[in-house]
C-alpha positions in Angstrom: -88.4 -101.2 109.8 -85.0 -99.9 110.7 -82.1 -100.1 108.6 -78.3 -99.3 108.3 -77.0 -97.7 105.2 -73.2 -97.8 105.5 -70.4 -97.9 103.0 -69.3 -101.3 102.0 -65.9 -102.8 102.5 -63.8 -103.1 99.4 -64.7 -106.8 99.0 -68.3 -105.8 99.0 -68.2 -102.8 96.6 -69.6 -104.4 93.6 -72.5 -105.8 95.7 -73.1 -102.6 97.3 -73.5 -100.7 94.0 -76.2 -103.1 93.0 -77.7 -102.5 96.4 -77.8 -98.7 95.9 -79.4 -99.4 92.6 -82.2 -101.4 94.2 -83.0 -99.2 97.2 -86.2 -97.9 95.3 -87.4 -101.6 95.3 -86.5 -101.9 99.0 -88.6 -98.6 99.7 -91.6 -100.3 97.8 -91.2 -103.4 99.7 -91.4 -101.3 103.0 -94.2 -99.2 101.8 -96.3 -102.3 101.0 -95.5 -103.8 104.3 -96.4 -101.2 106.5 -99.5 -100.6 104.6 -100.5 -104.3 105.2 -99.5 -104.1 108.9 -101.7 -101.1 109.5 -104.6 -102.8 107.2 -104.9 -105.9 109.5 -104.7 -103.8 112.6 -107.4 -101.5 111.2 -109.5 -104.3 110.5 -109.2 -105.8 114.1 -109.3 -102.6 116.0 -112.1 -100.7 114.2 -114.5 -103.5 113.1 -115.4 -101.5 110.1 -114.6 -104.4 107.6 -117.5 -106.9 107.0 -116.6 -110.5 107.5 -116.9 -111.6 103.8 -114.9 -114.0 101.6 -113.7 -111.2 99.5 -112.5 -109.0 102.7 -110.9 -112.1 103.9 -109.0 -112.6 100.6 -107.5 -109.1 101.0 -106.6 -109.4 104.8 -105.0 -112.9 104.1 -102.4 -111.1 101.8 -101.6 -108.9 104.9 -99.8 -111.8 106.6 -96.8 -111.1 104.4 -96.2 -107.6 105.9 -94.1 -108.4 108.8 -91.9 -111.0 106.9 -91.2 -108.5 104.3 -90.0 -106.0 107.0 -87.6 -108.8 108.5 -86.3 -109.5 104.8 -85.5 -105.9 104.1 -83.6 -105.5 107.4 -81.6 -108.6 106.6 -80.8 -107.7 103.1 -79.6 -104.2 104.3 -77.6 -105.2 107.2 -76.0 -108.3 105.8 -74.7 -106.7 103.0 -73.4 -103.5 104.9 -70.1 -102.7 106.7 -70.3 -103.7 110.3 -68.9 -101.9 113.0 -69.2 -103.1 116.7 -69.3 -99.8 118.2 -71.9 -98.3 115.9 -74.1 -101.6 116.1 -74.0 -101.4 119.9 -74.9 -97.8 119.8 -77.8 -98.8 117.5 -79.1 -101.4 120.0 -79.0 -98.9 122.8 -80.8 -96.1 120.7 -83.5 -98.5 119.7 -84.1 -99.6 123.3 -84.2 -95.8 124.4 -86.8 -95.1 121.5 -88.7 -98.4 122.4 -88.9 -97.3 126.0 -89.9 -93.7 125.0 -92.7 -94.7 122.8 -94.1 -97.2 125.3 -94.4 -94.4 127.9 -96.0 -92.2 125.3 -98.4 -94.7 123.9 -99.5 -96.1 127.2 -101.7 -93.0 128.3 -102.7 -92.1 124.9 -104.0 -95.6 124.0 -105.6 -95.8 127.4 -107.6 -92.7 126.9 -108.6 -93.6 123.4 -109.7 -96.8 124.6 -111.4 -95.3 127.7 -109.3 -97.7 130.0 -107.6 -96.9 133.2 -104.0 -97.7 133.5 -103.0 -100.8 135.4 -100.0 -99.4 137.2 -99.0 -103.0 138.4 -98.7 -104.2 135.0 -96.5 -101.2 133.7 -93.0 -102.4 134.9 -93.4 -105.8 133.0 -94.8 -104.0 130.1 -91.8 -101.5 129.9 -89.5 -104.6 130.2 -91.0 -106.2 127.2 -93.8 -108.2 128.9 -97.4 -108.0 127.9 -100.1 -105.5 128.7 -103.5 -106.5 128.1 -105.7 -103.6 129.3 -105.1 -101.9 125.8 -103.6 -103.1 122.6 -99.9 -102.6 122.9 -98.9 -105.9 121.8 -97.8 -104.4 118.5 -94.4 -103.5 120.3 -93.4 -107.3 119.8 -92.0 -106.6 116.5 -89.3 -104.2 118.0 -88.7 -106.9 120.6 -88.0 -109.3 117.9 -85.7 -107.0 115.8 -83.6 -106.2 119.1 -83.4 -110.0 119.6 -82.0 -110.4 116.1 -79.7 -107.4 116.5 -78.3 -108.8 119.6 -77.0 -111.8 117.8 -76.5 -110.2 114.7 -72.5 -109.7 115.1 -72.3 -113.6 115.0 -74.5 -113.8 111.9 -72.5 -111.0 110.1 -69.2 -112.8 111.0 -70.4 -116.2 109.5 -71.9 -114.4 106.5 -68.7 -112.5 105.6 -66.7 -115.7 105.8 -67.0 -118.0 102.6 -67.2 -121.2 104.6 -69.2 -119.5 107.4 -71.9 -118.3 104.9 -72.5 -122.0 103.8 -72.9 -122.9 107.6 -75.0 -120.0 108.3 -77.4 -121.0 105.2 -77.5 -124.6 106.4 -78.4 -123.6 110.1 -81.1 -121.3 108.7 -82.5 -123.8 106.5 -82.6 -126.3 109.2 -84.1 -123.9 111.7 -86.8 -123.0 109.1 -87.7 -126.6 108.6 -88.2 -127.1 112.1 -90.4 -124.1 112.5 -92.5 -124.5 109.4 -92.9 -128.1 109.7 -94.7 -127.7 113.1 -97.1 -125.4 111.7 -97.5 -127.7 108.6 -98.3 -130.5 111.1 -100.7 -128.6 112.8 -102.6 -127.6 109.6 -102.4 -131.3 108.4 -103.8 -132.5 111.5 -106.8 -130.1 111.6 -107.5 -131.0 108.0 -107.3 -134.6 108.4 -109.4 -134.4 111.6 -112.0 -132.4 110.1 -112.4 -134.6 107.0 -112.0 -138.1 108.8 -114.1 -137.2 111.9 -111.4 -138.7 114.0 -108.8 -137.0 116.1 -105.6 -137.3 114.4 -102.3 -136.8 116.5 -99.8 -133.9 115.6 -96.8 -136.1 115.3 -94.5 -133.1 114.3 -95.2 -131.1 117.4 -92.4 -132.4 119.3 -89.6 -131.2 117.1 -90.3 -127.7 118.3 -88.1 -128.7 121.2 -85.2 -128.4 118.8 -85.9 -124.7 118.0 -83.4 -123.1 120.4 -84.4 -119.5 119.4 -88.1 -119.9 120.6 -90.7 -117.3 119.7 -88.5 -115.4 117.4 -86.9 -118.0 115.5 -89.1 -117.4 112.3 -88.2 -114.0 112.5 -84.6 -114.8 112.2 -85.3 -117.1 109.1 -86.8 -114.2 107.2 -84.0 -111.9 108.3 -81.3 -114.1 107.0 -83.4 -115.2 103.9 -83.5 -111.4 103.1 -79.6 -111.3 103.7 -79.2 -113.9 101.0 -81.3 -112.1 98.5 -78.5 -111.6 96.2 -77.8 -115.4 96.3 -81.2 -116.5 96.0 -81.4 -114.0 92.9 -78.4 -115.8 91.2 -79.5 -119.1 91.7 -82.8 -118.2 90.3 -81.1 -116.7 87.2 -79.3 -119.7 86.5 -82.2 -121.6 86.2 -84.3 -119.5 83.9 -83.6 -118.5 80.3 -84.6 -114.8 81.0 -85.4 -112.3 83.6 -89.1 -112.2 82.1 -89.5 -115.8 82.6 -88.1 -115.7 86.2 -90.4 -112.9 87.2 -93.5 -114.6 85.7 -92.6 -117.8 87.7 -92.1 -115.6 90.8 -95.4 -113.8 90.2 -97.1 -117.2 89.7 -95.6 -118.7 92.8 -96.7 -115.7 94.8 -100.2 -115.9 93.7 -100.5 -119.7 94.2 -99.2 -119.3 97.7 -101.6 -116.4 98.3 -104.4 -118.6 96.9 -103.4 -121.6 99.2 -103.2 -119.4 102.3 -106.6 -118.0 101.5 -108.0 -121.6 101.2 -106.5 -122.5 104.5 -108.0 -119.2 106.1 -111.4 -120.4 104.6 -111.0 -123.8 106.3 -110.0 -122.3 109.8 -112.9 -119.8 109.4 -115.3 -122.7 109.0 -113.7 -125.0 111.6 -112.3 -122.5 114.3 -114.2 -119.4 113.7 -111.1 -117.5 112.7 -111.7 -114.4 110.8 -109.4 -112.1 108.9 -106.3 -114.0 110.0 -104.4 -117.1 109.7 -103.4 -119.2 112.8 -99.6 -119.1 113.3 -99.4 -117.3 109.9 -95.9 -116.1 110.1 -94.7 -119.6 110.7 -96.6 -121.1 107.7 -94.3 -122.4 104.8 -96.7 -120.8 102.4 -96.2 -117.4 104.1 -92.4 -117.8 103.6 -92.7 -118.7 100.0 -95.0 -115.6 99.4 -92.6 -113.4 101.2 -89.6 -114.6 99.5 -91.2 -114.6 96.0 -92.3 -111.0 96.6 -89.0 -109.9 97.9 -87.1 -111.3 94.8 -89.6 -109.1 92.9 -89.1 -106.0 94.7 -85.2 -106.2 94.8 -85.2 -105.9 91.1 -87.1 -102.6 91.0 -84.5 -100.0 90.3 -87.0 -97.0 89.8 -90.4 -96.1 90.9 -92.8 -94.3 88.5 -92.1 -90.5 89.1 -95.7 -89.8 90.3 -95.1 -92.4 93.2 -91.5 -91.9 93.8 -91.7 -89.2 96.5 -94.6 -90.9 98.3 -92.7 -94.4 98.5 -89.5 -92.6 99.6 -91.3 -90.7 102.2 -93.1 -93.8 103.5 -90.1 -96.0 103.1 -87.9 -93.8 105.1 -90.3 -93.3 107.9 -91.6 -96.8 108.5 -90.3 -96.8 112.2 -92.3 -93.6 113.1 -95.4 -94.8 111.0 -95.3 -98.1 113.0 -95.2 -96.4 116.4 -98.0 -94.0 115.5 -100.3 -96.3 113.7 -102.7 -97.6 116.4 -103.2 -94.1 117.8 -104.3 -93.0 114.3 -106.3 -96.1 113.8 -108.3 -95.3 117.0 -108.7 -91.7 116.1 -110.2 -92.7 112.7 -112.4 -95.2 114.4 -113.9 -92.5 116.8 -114.3 -89.9 114.2 -116.2 -92.4 111.9 -118.5 -93.6 114.6 -119.0 -90.0 116.1 -120.1 -88.8 112.7 -121.7 -92.0 111.4 -119.5 -92.2 108.4 -118.4 -95.2 106.3 -119.2 -97.9 109.0 -119.3 -101.3 107.2 -118.3 -99.5 104.1 -117.0 -101.3 100.8 -113.5 -102.5 100.9 -112.2 -99.8 98.6 -113.3 -97.0 101.3 -111.5 -98.9 104.0 -108.3 -99.1 101.9 -108.5 -95.3 101.4 -108.8 -94.7 105.1 -105.8 -97.0 105.7 -103.9 -95.2 103.0 -104.7 -91.8 104.8 -103.4 -93.2 108.1 -100.2 -94.2 106.5 -99.7 -90.9 104.8 -100.6 -88.9 108.0 -98.2 -91.1 110.1 -95.4 -90.6 107.5 -96.0 -86.8 107.4 -96.0 -86.6 111.3 -92.8 -88.5 111.3 -91.2 -86.4 108.6 -92.1 -83.2 110.4 -91.0 -85.0 113.9 -87.6 -85.8 112.4 -86.9 -82.3 111.9 -87.5 -81.2 115.4 -84.5 -81.0 117.8 -84.8 -83.5 120.5 -88.0 -85.0 119.2 -86.4 -86.0 116.2 -84.7 -89.1 117.9 -88.2 -90.7 118.4 -88.7 -90.9 114.5 -85.1 -91.7 113.2 -84.1 -95.4 113.6 
């Protein structure tokens, strides 16, 4: 959700020119991503969306929102000039902003949820731990981004070196294979156990021991994959006769991955009672395929239709503030709907309109906040 747009060094000048031409596509990707993140949180924290197959089809697509954010960050950072001093300043500023928003959000969300603050849990919450009294778990994304930023100088050094770039790709592929294989094994075990009537062992579970990055390993895979966006695009272009053929194939792959994810979601709904979600969804290889296919389509977008351009730019350039504000606004909308008896269990279209309104209101608050002295630092990544 945060990005760094810096001048490229001479050896990256051509690439940077392409990057500038495609910023519209990146803003579009970030706009979709933040909408999907807010959409799925809206579902869980309002209870307004009926548990139907059609609504689950829509919510299943939201699994790609967070991966798209990591991919956009990787694309921007990997292909920008690196300055150790500026990067350290960026990390420190992110930590300050995160702590500020944690302090701001705790009393507001506690009041909206009508919960008393558990002061004993506050220190670990401020240091990155969980706080289960009210839904403040969404701060995990910034924690993951900070974890990547801490190791980013190593990633960037490898990426800028011709030989190192190959090794980085190799390590990322191996890491991704380990992460996604475990989830694939879990899914296969559940399916085989369900249809055979016998408990099937998960033979791939033990390979998670080789994932040295732990909980945020998958985030790094999406980040680096986004950084290799140009290279993946070049590889695809070599294997297709035209851009049209490539885009048709990418669209088909994205739709197929979404369809298979929805099928998995329906299976988990029947066997585990899971609604609107996919177990270990970000670590699912189908999610990775869907995210990369969509990202490749987005980075080709050079211009957004004039009627949407201003909105997409406003949302895409304020995703950090929108992210910090969104749950407060969701709960405010929830209370208003319940108080005035409006739209409860309404058709999906109305819920989508309400989510869009939340995104736009949060974008407006972020835009205004970004112009107020002192407070502007809370909204500028």
